[in-house]
N, C-alpha and C positions, 0 to 999 in steps of 0.2 A: 505420604511420601515426603522425604526431606529434600529440599532443593538447595544444593550446594554449588555455588558459582565456580569455585575452583575445580570441582569434579566435572562440572559441565564443560568447562574450557579444556580440561585434560582429555575428556572423551573426544572433543573435536580435533585434537592433535593425534589421536590414534590412527592406525591404518584403516583402510576401507572395510576390511573384513571384521575388525573389532567393532567399528561403528555400526555396521549392518547387524551384527549379532545382538548388540544392545538394543537397537531399534526394534528388532523383531521380538525380543523378549518383552519390550514395552507394548508393542502392537498386540501381542497375544493377551496381555493383561487388559488392554483397552477394549478389545473385542469381547472378552468375557464380561466386562463391566456393562458394555452396551447390551449384550444379550440378556443379562440378568436384571437390569434396572431400567432400560429405555423401552417403553412400549412400542415405539416405532420400529426399532431394530429387532426387538424380540419377535415381532410379527413378521418382519421382512425375512429374517433368517429361517423362521419356521416355514413360511410359504415357499422359500427356495429349497427347503430340505437340507439346509447346511447347518452342521453343528459348529458352535463357536471354535472348538478345538481344531477344525479343519483349516482355519485361517491362521497359518503359522509363520508365513514369510511375507515379505513385501510383495512378491509376485502373486501370492494367493489373493491379494486385495482385488485383483482383476475379476475374480469370480463374483464380486458383489456389484450391484447396480449403483449408479451415481446418486448422491443426495443433492437435490436442487433447492434453490431459494423458495420455490413455490411450495415445497414440502414444509419448510419452516413457517411459511405464511399460513398455509391451510391447516397444519396439524401441529402447531407449536406445543400444545400440551402433551402430545404423545412423545415429544423429545425429552421431556423433563425426567431425569433419572435419579432424583433425590426427592425427599418429602418437601412439600411446599414450605414448611417451617424451617427448613435448612437453608433456604435461599436468602442470601444477605446482600445481593446487589443486582440491579437491573440495568443492563446496557442496551442501548438502541443502536442499530446500524445507521449509517449516515443517510440512507434513502436516496443516494445519488442516482441509482438506476431503477428505483421502485419504491414501494412502501417500506418505511422503516420496520425492522424486525427486532423484537425484544429477545435478547440472549441473557438468560438468567445464570447467576454464579453463586456458589457457596464459598465459605471461607477457604477451602482447599484450592478452589479455582483462583481466588484472589492471590494466594501465596504463589501459585504457579505463574500468574500474570506478572507479579513483581519480579520473580526469578528470571522470566523471559526478558524483561527490560534491563535487569541488572547485567546479564551476560551480553546483551546487545550493546549497552553503553560502555561496558568494559572493553568490548571489541573495538570501539572507536577511540579508546584512550582516556575515557572519563575516570577520574579518581576522586577520592574524598577531598582533595584540594580544590576541586572545581566549584564554581558558582554557575548554575545552569538556569537560564531563563526559559521557562516553559510558556511559549506563546501559542498555546493550543487550548481549546475549550476543555475545561475540567468539569463543566456543568452539563445540563440538558441530557443526562444519562449517556454521554459519549464515553467510550472506553479509553481513548488515547491519552487524554490529559491525566486521568486517574492512574493509568498504567505507568506513564512516565514518572509521575510523582513517587509512586511506590518503589519503582526500580532504582531511582536516584537515591532515595533515602536508604535503601539496602546498601548502596555503595558508601553512603556517608557524605555525599555531595550536598552543598547548600542549594536548595530549590527555591527559585523565585517564581511564584505562580502568577504570571501576568495575564494569562488568557489571551484571546485573540480578538476581542471586540473593540479595543481602543488603541490605535497606533500612538496617540498622544501619551497614554499611560505607559506603553511599552518603551517609548523614548525616554521618559522620565526614569523608568526602572534601569534602563541601560546607563543613563548618566549617573544615577545615584548608587546603584548596586554593582556596577561594573562586572557583568557576567563574563565568564570565560567561554561559554558555549550558549547557543540559542537553539531551541527546537521549534520549528515553525514550518508552515507552508511556504514554498519559495517565493510566491508572489507577495506574501506579507513581508518577507525578508527584504525584498526589493523596495517595498513601500517604506519600510523602516529606514533603509539606507538613504532614500530620498529625503525623508523627514529629518534625519540627522544632518544631512548636508544643508538643508534649508536653515537649520539652526547653527550653522557654522562649524559643525563637527564632522571630521572624516570618519566614516564607519571603520576604516582600517586602523584607526588610531585609538579605538575605545577599549581595546583589550580582548576582543573576541577572537579565539583561536580556532573554533569549530562551529560550523553550521550543520545541524542535523535536520535534513529536509524530509518532510512528510507529505503525503498526499499527491505529489507530482514528481515524475522522474526528473533527475538532474544529470543523467548519463545516457549516452547513446548505446545501441546494442553492442558496440565494440568497446564499451566502458570508458570512452573519452567523455569529458564533460560536454553536455548538450549546450546549445546556445543559452538556455536558461541558466544552467550551471556556470557557464563562462561569465555571464552577467553578474551572478552572485560573487564569483571569485574576484572579478574586477572591482566590484563595489566594496567588498569586505576584506579582500586580501588574506583570506584564511582557508583552512581545509574545508572541503565540501563533502558531506556524506549523504548518501541516499538511503532510503528505507522503503520497504514494502510490507504491508500488513492489512488485515481486515478484522473486523469485530468477530466474525464467525470463526476465524482461525485462532483467535486469541494468542497469536504468535507473530513475531515480526522477523523480517529478514533485513539485516542491516549491513551496510558496507563496513569493511575493516580498513585499516590504514592503507592497504594496497589498492583499494577502490576497484575491485574486480568482481563486484556483484554482492548481493545480499546473502550472507552465510545462513544455511539451514542449521537449526539447533536440533541435533539428532535425538535428544531425549524429549523433545517437545512436539515434533511433527514429522509425518511422512508425506512426501510429495511425489505426485506423478504428473507427467506432461503428456497430454493425449491429443489426437487429431479430432476432426469433426465427427468421426464414427466412434470415438472413445478408445481408440487403439493407441498404445504408447508410441511416441516418436523418438528418433535417435537423439542423443544428447547434443545440444547446440542447435536443435531445430525448434522453431517457435511452435507452441501449442497451448492448449488451455491448462491452467494450473488446477490440479485436483489435490485437495488437502485433507489429510486425516490428522487432526490435532490430538496428540497423545496426552493422556493423563488428565483430561478434562472430566470433571465429575457431574456437574449439574445438567449440562446439555451437551453430551458427547456427540461427535459427528464422525461418520465414516464416509470417505470418498466424497467430500463436499466439492461441488462445482463452483469455483470462484468466479468464473466468467472472464478472468484475466488471461491475456495472451502473453507468454514470456518463454524464455529458454532456460534450460538447466545445464550447468557446467560442472564437470567432475574433475577437471585437471587440477593439479596442486596449486595452492594459492601461496603467494609470497609471504603471507603473514604466518605461515606455519600450520594453519588449520587444514585438515583434509576433508572437511565437510563439503557437500555439494553447495552450489551457489545459484541463486535465481538472478537472471539478468533483468535489466529494466523492463517494466511492463510496456509493451508496444501498443496495447489497446485492449478494449473489452470485446468479447465475442459478440455480444448483443449490438455493439456499435459498428461492426464491420460493414463497410459500404462497398457497393459495386458501382463503379463509375466508368463508363466507356471501356468495359472489358478489363478494368484494373481494380484490384482489391485495395481499399484505402481505409486506414484507421485514423480517426480524428487526431490522435496525438502526433501523427506525422505532420499534419498541417500545423498544429500548434507549435511544434518544434521550429518550423520555418519562421512563423510570426514572432516567436519569442526572441529570435536572433536579428530581427529587422529594426533598425533605428527608425524612429518616427511612428512606430506602431504603439499605441497606448490602449491596450486591451482589445479583445476580440471574442467572438463566439461563432459556432458553426451550426448550421441548420441542415437537416436532411429530410427530403420529401420523396415520396414514391413518384417515379416517372414512367419507367417501362418495367416489364417483368424481370429483366436481368440488369437493370440499371437504375440507380438512384440519382436524384438531383441534389447537388451539394452547393450550399450558399454560405460564403464566408463573410461575416460582418466584422469590419475592422474599425477600431477607433483611431482617428488620426487628427491631430491638430496642425500638422505640417501641410501647408497648401501645395507643396511641391510633390507630395506623394500621390501617385495615381493608382487606381484600381488595376490598371494594366500592369504596372510594375509589380504589385503584390501578386497578381495571378501568375506572372512570369516566374517569380521566385518560387512559388508553390509548385508550379509545373516542373521546375528543375529538380525538385526533390521527389515528387510522387508520379511524375511522367504524364499527368493530365492537368488541365487547367480548369478549376471550378469557377463559378460565378463569384465575383468579389464586389462588395458594396462598402463604401467608406461612409462612416458617420462620425459624430463627435464622440470623444472619450466618455463624456457624461452619459450619452445614450447607451453605450456599452455597459457602463456600471449599473444603470437603471435596470437592465435586463439580466445581467449575470449575478449581481449581488442580491441574494435572497435571504431573508431573515432566518428561515428555518434550515439553512444549509451551512455546513462548516466552512466551505470554500466556494469560490465563484463557480457557477454553472456555465460551462463553456460549450456543451453540446446539447442540442435540442433535436430529438428524434421525432419527426412528425410523419414518418412513413406509415403507410397502411399496414396493420398487422396481417400476416398471412392467414388465409381462410382456414 
């Protein structure tokens, strides 16, 4: 398949009926590929007594069971749909919520991946005139940095491959190469801003016009900048864009200039939002994101459970595209906590702490307490002696309606726990609950 960014963006501006027609054409092609070449899906369809041609529309997907991470862990070889000698790249998932999973790609998948990033970056206004600092890992078999590099080179932008391991190196690259855009985890962007200020430079004066944020939400469910996003804006004084992606999806959802959620690329992915029983929820209602990445060759997936909780929006976007949009991820299904009769997601607590002055890092611990209630412990790094645990707990309670246990420690202690060598970003949630029997 030929990936043409102009045609992709043109499709996104079509009406909903034309978009759905193209998606369903690609879905039928994808299901046929899975049935013919993937041992996992060939067996699944046979056992269900479903012929590939019976899955013709997006609604027909509901006839198929969900694919879970455990299936990829336990039966990875059964997902490979090309000959082993056609595999040209090995990507590992981040392992944030479990053991890393190897997702194999062939050359066609790499071309698709580059196209995905090209249309995502074009959507935020990146052109061949831009110099983009990629402050994300391009090594250790991670997909993100590789994808960004390939997508930016398709546009013709100048790519500065800084990586994420050294803030000192990144500061030197900013001073010497003067990027117009930076791709990074928000917390790293804040650390870079602080480092620049320590060296007598204002981050807002170094020429950066766009921050493309990965790994952490920078907007609230109503699309306003979150406290973390506001801190980035105050530090850098430029446009802030959020993204949502995963290695298994091999597709990203990126804000446009309107900042109204991450646009779905209709020729690359079909998305469903479902409740705890797997039933579709109304648009605008939070639910689990179920992804069917279209056009993947080596390890194609059908109805993959991401575990992420988000909303889908279909109302028109000010940018002119008519594609559905994914709102900010509010949490992971596996991390949902029950506390004193209230459902709590760790990111809701994180959002509060990211907006508090005096807080220098944090992490959240969950333990089993009672059958219908968890124990939540929030460990906050604070160098300000005037900040008390009661003040922090009160702020959290104002947002989530319940007050968890709060412990204050040194910022250095938080870093020791959260920064782990084998992780791409700080680990902020530790689930120590007893698994259900």
